[in-house]
C-alpha positions as CSV (number, residue, x, y, z in Angstrom):
1,M,359.6,26.8,226.8
2,K,359.1,30.0,227.8
3,V,358.9,33.0,225.4
4,L,358.9,36.5,226.0
5,V,357.5,38.6,223.0
6,A,359.0,42.3,223.1
7,N,357.1,45.0,221.1
8,L,359.6,48.4,221.5
9,G,358.9,51.8,220.7
10,S,360.9,54.5,221.2
11,T,360.0,55.3,224.8
12,S,358.1,52.0,225.4
13,F,358.1,48.6,226.1
14,K,355.1,45.9,225.9
15,Y,355.7,42.3,226.3
16,R,354.0,39.1,226.6
17,L,355.1,36.1,227.6
18,Y,354.3,32.8,226.3
19,D,354.4,28.8,227.4
20,L,355.4,27.0,224.0
21,P,354.5,24.5,222.2
22,S,350.7,25.0,224.1
23,E,350.5,29.1,223.3
24,V,349.2,29.9,226.8
25,Q,349.8,33.6,227.3
26,L,351.4,33.4,230.9
27,A,351.8,37.0,231.4
28,R,351.8,40.6,229.8
29,G,352.8,44.0,230.4
30,G,354.7,47.4,229.4
31,I,356.5,49.9,230.5
32,D,355.8,53.9,228.9
33,R,357.9,57.3,229.4
34,I,361.5,54.8,229.4
35,G,364.2,57.9,229.9
36,Q,361.9,59.9,231.7
37,S,361.8,60.5,235.8
38,A,358.6,58.6,236.4
39,S,357.7,55.9,234.1
40,A,354.3,54.1,233.7
41,C,354.4,50.3,234.2
42,F,352.2,47.4,234.7
43,V,351.8,43.9,234.6
44,E,348.8,41.3,234.5
45,I,349.2,37.3,235.8
46,N,346.4,35.3,235.8
47,G,343.8,38.2,235.1
48,K,344.9,40.5,237.7
49,K,346.7,43.8,236.9
50,R,349.5,45.7,239.4
51,E,350.4,49.3,238.4
52,S,353.2,51.2,238.9
53,T,355.3,54.5,238.4
54,L,359.1,54.3,238.7
55,P,362.1,55.7,236.9
56,V,363.1,53.1,234.0
57,A,366.2,54.6,232.4
58,D,366.8,52.4,229.1
59,H,364.8,49.6,227.2
60,A,367.6,47.1,229.2
61,A,366.2,48.7,232.7
62,A,362.7,48.2,231.3
63,V,363.6,44.5,230.2
64,G,365.0,44.2,233.9
65,M,362.5,45.3,235.3
66,C,359.9,42.9,233.3
67,L,361.7,40.2,234.4
68,D,361.6,41.3,238.3
69,Q,358.1,41.2,237.7
70,L,357.6,37.7,236.1
71,T,359.7,36.0,238.8
72,D,358.1,38.0,241.9
73,P,357.8,35.7,244.9
74,E,354.0,36.7,245.8
75,H,352.6,38.1,242.5
76,G,355.1,36.3,239.6
77,C,354.7,33.5,237.1
78,L,358.3,32.4,237.0
79,K,360.9,30.3,239.2
80,S,363.8,32.1,237.9
81,V,365.1,34.4,234.9
82,S,366.9,31.3,234.0
83,E,362.7,29.8,232.9
84,V,362.8,32.3,229.7
85,A,364.3,30.8,226.7
86,A,364.6,33.6,224.4
87,I,363.4,36.6,224.1
88,G,361.6,37.7,220.4
89,F,361.4,40.4,218.2
90,K,359.5,41.6,215.9
91,A,362.0,43.6,213.9
92,V,361.4,45.7,211.1
93,F,364.1,45.8,208.3
94,A,367.3,44.2,207.6
95,G,367.6,43.7,203.6
96,N,368.8,40.5,203.0
97,L,369.0,39.3,206.3
98,S,365.5,38.2,206.4
99,G,363.6,35.5,207.8
100,V,363.9,34.7,211.3
101,R,367.3,35.0,213.1
102,V,368.9,34.8,216.2
103,V,370.5,38.3,216.7
104,D,374.3,38.7,215.8
105,D,377.0,41.3,215.5
106,A,375.8,40.9,211.5
107,L,371.8,41.6,211.9
108,L,372.9,44.7,214.3
109,Q,375.0,46.6,211.7
110,K,373.2,45.5,209.1
111,M,369.7,47.3,211.0
112,E,371.8,50.0,211.8
113,D,372.9,50.6,208.2
114,L,369.3,50.8,206.9
115,S,368.0,52.9,209.4
116,D,367.2,55.3,206.5
117,I,364.1,52.8,205.0
118,A,362.6,52.2,208.2
119,P,363.9,55.6,210.6
120,A,360.8,54.6,213.4
121,H,361.8,51.6,214.0
122,N,365.7,50.1,212.9
123,P,367.6,53.1,215.4
124,M,366.0,51.9,219.0
125,Y,365.0,48.3,218.0
126,A,369.3,47.8,217.4
127,K,370.2,50.2,219.9
128,A,367.3,47.9,222.8
129,M,369.2,44.9,221.2
130,R,372.5,45.5,222.2
131,Q,371.8,46.8,225.8
132,L,370.0,43.1,226.3
133,R,373.1,41.4,224.7
134,S,375.0,43.2,227.6
135,A,372.8,42.9,230.3
136,F,371.3,39.7,229.7
137,P,374.2,37.7,227.5
138,N,372.9,34.1,228.6
139,I,369.2,34.7,226.7
140,P,369.0,34.1,223.1
141,L,367.6,37.1,221.4
142,V,365.9,36.6,218.2
143,A,364.8,38.3,215.6
144,A,361.5,37.8,213.2
145,L,362.2,40.3,210.6
146,E,359.1,41.7,209.1
147,T,359.8,41.0,205.6
148,A,360.2,37.4,206.0
149,F,356.6,36.4,204.8
150,H,357.3,38.3,201.7
151,D,360.3,36.5,200.9
152,T,357.8,34.6,198.4
153,I,356.9,37.3,196.2
154,P,358.1,36.3,192.3
155,D,360.0,38.7,191.1
156,A,357.5,39.8,188.6
157,N,355.4,41.6,191.5
158,R,358.8,42.9,193.5
159,L,361.2,44.2,191.6
160,Y,360.9,48.4,190.6
161,A,361.9,49.5,186.6
162,I,365.0,50.7,187.9
163,P,368.3,50.0,186.4
164,Y,368.6,46.4,187.3
165,E,371.9,46.6,189.2
166,W,370.3,48.6,191.7
167,S,368.3,45.7,192.7
168,Q,371.4,43.7,192.9
169,D,373.9,45.7,194.2
170,Y,371.7,47.9,196.5
171,E,368.7,45.6,197.4
172,I,366.5,48.2,196.2
173,R,363.1,46.0,196.0
174,R,359.5,45.7,197.6
175,W,360.7,44.3,200.8
176,G,357.0,44.4,202.2
177,Y,355.9,44.5,206.3
178,H,353.3,43.5,208.5
179,G,354.5,39.9,207.7
180,A,353.6,38.8,210.9
181,S,350.4,39.9,211.2
182,H,349.9,38.3,207.4
183,R,351.1,35.5,208.3
184,Y,348.8,35.1,211.5
185,L,345.5,35.7,209.1
186,N,346.4,33.0,206.8
187,T,347.2,30.6,209.0
188,R,343.7,31.3,211.0
189,M,341.9,31.1,207.8
190,V,343.0,28.0,207.2
191,Q,341.7,26.8,210.5
192,L,338.3,28.6,209.8
193,L,337.5,27.2,206.8
194,G,338.9,23.9,206.8
195,R,341.4,24.1,203.6
196,G,344.7,24.8,202.7
197,D,344.4,25.9,199.0
198,L,343.1,29.4,199.3
199,K,343.6,32.8,197.2
200,I,343.2,35.2,200.7
201,I,343.5,38.9,200.5
202,T,344.4,40.3,204.0
203,C,344.0,44.4,205.1
204,H,346.1,44.9,207.9
205,L,344.9,48.4,208.5
206,G,345.8,50.6,211.6
207,G,348.6,52.9,212.7
208,S,349.9,51.5,209.4
209,N,348.7,49.7,206.9
210,S,348.5,47.1,204.4
211,L,347.1,45.1,201.9
212,C,349.1,41.0,201.1
213,A,347.6,38.8,198.7
214,A,348.5,35.3,199.4
215,R,348.4,31.8,197.5
216,D,348.2,28.5,199.5
217,G,349.4,30.7,202.3
218,K,352.7,32.5,200.6
219,S,352.7,36.2,199.9
220,L,352.6,36.8,196.2
221,A,351.9,40.9,196.4
222,T,351.7,43.2,199.3
223,S,351.3,46.9,198.9
224,M,354.3,48.1,201.2
225,G,357.4,48.8,199.1
226,M,361.2,49.5,200.1
227,S,359.9,51.3,202.9
228,P,356.8,50.8,205.7
229,Q,356.1,54.4,204.7
230,T,354.7,53.1,201.1
231,G,351.6,51.4,199.8
232,L,348.5,52.7,201.2
233,L,348.4,56.0,203.5
234,H,349.2,55.5,206.3
235,N,348.1,57.3,209.8
236,N,350.8,60.4,209.3
237,R,352.9,58.5,206.8
238,V,352.2,59.8,203.1
239,G,352.0,56.3,201.2
240,D,352.5,56.0,197.2
241,F,354.3,59.5,196.4
242,D,355.7,60.2,193.4
243,P,359.8,60.8,193.9
244,F,359.7,63.6,191.2
245,A,357.9,65.9,193.4
246,L,360.9,66.6,195.6
247,P,362.7,68.5,193.7
248,I,359.6,70.9,193.0
249,L,359.5,71.1,196.9
250,L,363.1,71.1,197.6
251,R,362.4,74.4,195.9
252,K,359.4,76.3,197.3
253,T,359.6,74.9,200.9
254,G,363.5,75.8,201.3
255,K,363.8,72.7,203.4
256,T,366.0,70.4,203.0
257,L,366.0,66.7,202.1
258,E,366.0,65.2,205.3
259,Q,363.4,67.4,206.6
260,I,361.1,67.1,203.5
261,L,361.2,62.9,204.3
262,E,360.4,63.5,207.5
263,D,357.2,65.8,207.2
264,L,356.7,63.0,204.5
265,S,356.5,60.2,207.3
266,S,355.4,62.4,210.5
267,K,352.9,65.2,208.8
268,G,351.4,63.3,206.0
269,G,348.4,60.0,205.3
270,M,345.3,60.5,207.7
271,L,346.8,63.5,209.5
272,G,348.3,65.4,206.2
273,L,344.8,65.1,204.4
274,S,342.2,65.7,207.4
275,G,344.5,68.4,209.1
276,I,343.2,67.6,212.7
277,S,344.0,63.6,213.5
278,Q,346.1,60.9,212.4
279,D,343.4,58.6,214.8
280,A,340.9,57.4,212.3
281,R,337.9,57.4,215.4
282,D,338.8,61.2,215.2
283,I,338.2,61.6,211.7
284,E,335.2,59.6,211.4
285,E,333.8,61.7,214.0
286,A,334.5,65.0,212.0
287,A,333.6,63.4,209.4
288,A,329.7,63.0,210.5
289,K,329.9,66.2,211.7
290,G,330.7,67.3,208.3
291,H,334.2,68.2,208.2
292,A,335.0,68.6,204.4
293,R,338.9,67.5,205.3
294,A,338.1,64.9,207.5
295,Q,335.6,62.9,204.9
296,L,338.3,63.5,202.0
297,A,340.9,61.5,204.2
298,L,338.4,58.5,204.7
299,D,337.6,58.5,200.5
300,V,341.2,58.3,200.0
301,F,342.1,55.9,202.3
302,I,339.1,54.0,201.1
303,A,340.2,54.4,197.0
304,S,343.6,53.5,198.2
305,I,342.4,50.1,200.0
306,R,340.1,49.3,196.6
307,Q,343.1,50.1,194.2
308,Y,345.3,47.5,195.7
309,L,341.9,44.9,196.6
310,G,341.3,44.9,192.8
311,S,344.6,44.8,191.7
312,Y,345.2,41.7,193.8
313,L,341.9,40.3,192.8
314,T,344.0,39.8,189.5
315,V,347.2,38.5,190.7
316,L,345.1,35.4,192.8
317,G,342.4,34.9,190.1
318,G,339.5,35.7,192.2
319,A,339.8,35.7,196.2
320,D,338.4,33.4,198.9
321,A,338.1,35.3,201.2
322,I,339.0,39.1,202.1
323,V,339.8,39.6,206.0
324,F,340.1,42.6,207.5
325,S,342.3,42.8,210.6
326,A,344.6,45.3,212.9
327,G,342.9,48.5,214.6
328,I,341.3,49.9,211.8
329,G,339.9,46.6,209.9
330,E,338.5,45.1,212.9
331,N,337.1,48.6,214.8
332,S,335.4,50.4,211.9
333,S,332.5,49.6,210.1
334,I,332.8,52.5,208.3
335,I,335.9,51.7,206.3
336,R,335.0,48.0,205.8
337,A,331.9,49.0,203.8
338,G,333.8,51.4,202.0
339,V,335.8,49.2,200.7
340,C,333.6,46.5,200.1
341,K,330.7,49.1,198.7
342,N,329.7,48.2,194.9
343,M,331.7,44.8,194.5
344,E,329.0,42.3,193.8
345,W,330.8,42.3,190.8
346,A,333.6,40.2,191.9
347,G,331.4,38.1,194.0
348,I,331.9,40.6,197.3
349,E,329.2,40.9,198.6
350,L,328.7,42.9,202.7
351,D,326.3,41.6,204.8
352,T,325.6,45.5,206.5
353,A,323.5,44.2,209.5
354,K,326.3,41.8,210.5
355,N,328.8,44.6,209.7
356,D,327.7,47.1,211.8
357,S,326.6,45.1,214.6
358,L,330.2,43.5,214.9
359,P,331.0,44.0,218.6
360,R,334.8,45.2,218.9
361,G,336.9,42.8,218.7
362,S,335.4,39.9,217.4
363,E,336.2,37.0,215.2
364,S,333.3,36.7,212.3
365,R,332.2,36.9,208.9
366,I,330.4,39.6,208.0
367,S,329.6,38.3,204.2
368,T,326.1,37.1,203.0
369,D,325.6,33.8,202.8
370,S,325.2,34.1,198.6
371,S,328.8,36.3,198.6
372,R,331.2,33.8,196.6
373,V,334.0,36.0,198.3
374,Q,333.8,35.5,202.2
375,V,334.6,38.6,204.0
376,W,335.8,38.3,207.6
377,V,337.2,40.4,209.9
378,V,339.7,38.5,212.2
379,P,341.8,40.1,215.2
380,T,345.4,39.8,214.7
381,N,348.1,38.4,216.7
382,E,351.5,39.2,215.4
383,E,353.0,38.0,218.9
384,I,352.3,34.7,218.9
385,V,353.9,33.8,215.4
386,V,357.0,35.6,217.0
387,A,356.7,33.3,219.8
388,R,356.4,30.2,217.4
389,Q,359.5,31.7,215.3
390,T,361.2,32.1,218.1
391,V,361.5,28.7,218.9
392,E,362.0,27.4,215.5
393,A,365.5,29.5,216.1
394,I,366.3,28.2,219.1
395,S,365.6,24.9,218.6
396,A,367.4,25.0,214.7
397,K,370.4,26.3,216.3
398,G,370.9,23.4,218.9
C-alpha cells in the first residue's frame, strides 16, 4: 500500500510517499509560496532532486502537482494516481474526535469550530482537506490527530481545577500535542533498549516544544495543555501564562482580546524574550557574543524544560531514559547540556564530550556509562507514524 503523508503550512505543502508495510520512502517533495505567482517546487525520487518554479493556486493544486511529479513517465515512481491508497495528515485538534480518523464532514466541522485553539493549524488543514476531497474524491483522506497519543493520560494529570461541567460540556482539558513524535520516540526506544517496560521522558524541542512522560509506551503526562500555545515557551508562542494578567494588558495596551491573544501566539516565546529572533541558532550565537536578552531567553527556556523534567521524574518514579528530539533537541548541545546540568542526584550524568561532538542528525546515547538514566538524541520521524496510522485506518474501514 502506497501512502502519501502531507504536512501543510499556510502557504506550503510538503510530502513523503511511503510503501507500506516495508516502510520504504519512495519520494519526498514540497511546494512553497502557494497562492503566489511563482511557487517554488521540488521533488526527490531515487536520490535525484528536481526543482521548478510555477504558479500554484491552492493546496488542491499543490497535491495535483505532487501527483503529476510522482507519475511522471520519465522521472516518477508511480504508474498512475490510482496507486496512492490514501493521503495521511498530521492534523492537530478536533477535541473529543481524537485518534486516527477517515476525514468526513463531522471531523472537518469540528476542526473549524475549534480553530481558536489551534489558529495556526486548524483553519488551513480543514480548508485544504475540503479542497482535496473535492478534487480527488477517490483518494481517502486520513487525519492522525496530534492529541491521540495522549488519550491515555489519567484525569489527575489532565483536568484543570475549573468547574467540572466545563471539562465535560466544553472539552476544556489538557489535550497535549506532538503525539506522533512522542509515539515514534517511545517506539524507537523500545527497539534501542530491547525491552518494552520502560519509563521514558521525551523532549520534543523545535519551533514548538513539549515534554511527555510515558510508561510502557503510554502517555501519562505532557507539558502542552488545552492549546499548542501552552507548556514550555516556543519559538514565538508564550507557553504557560496566567490568564489573570489579561485584564491588565487589555487596560494598559488598549488592545482587544483578539489582538492580545495574537501577540501571545506570535510575538512571545523566544522571540519575545530575546527581542532579536525566534530561531534558537540565532539566539545562541547572540548569547555567545554577550547579548543579555538572548542569554535570558535561553535561561528561561532551559529552566522551563527542567521544571517539567523534574515533575515527570516524579510522575514516573524515576526514568530509564530521557530522549531529546526535533530541531533544537537534536542539534543544540547547549540546550541539552543546560537541561542535564547538576542532575546527578537524579541519576542523570551527561557525557560532555559525546554531547558536544554529536554530528547533526545522529542517533546516539550521550550519557556516561555510569549514568543510571540513559540520555539519548533520537531524530524524530512523525511522517512514518502517520503513514502507519493511515494504513490502519484504511484497513479498519475495509
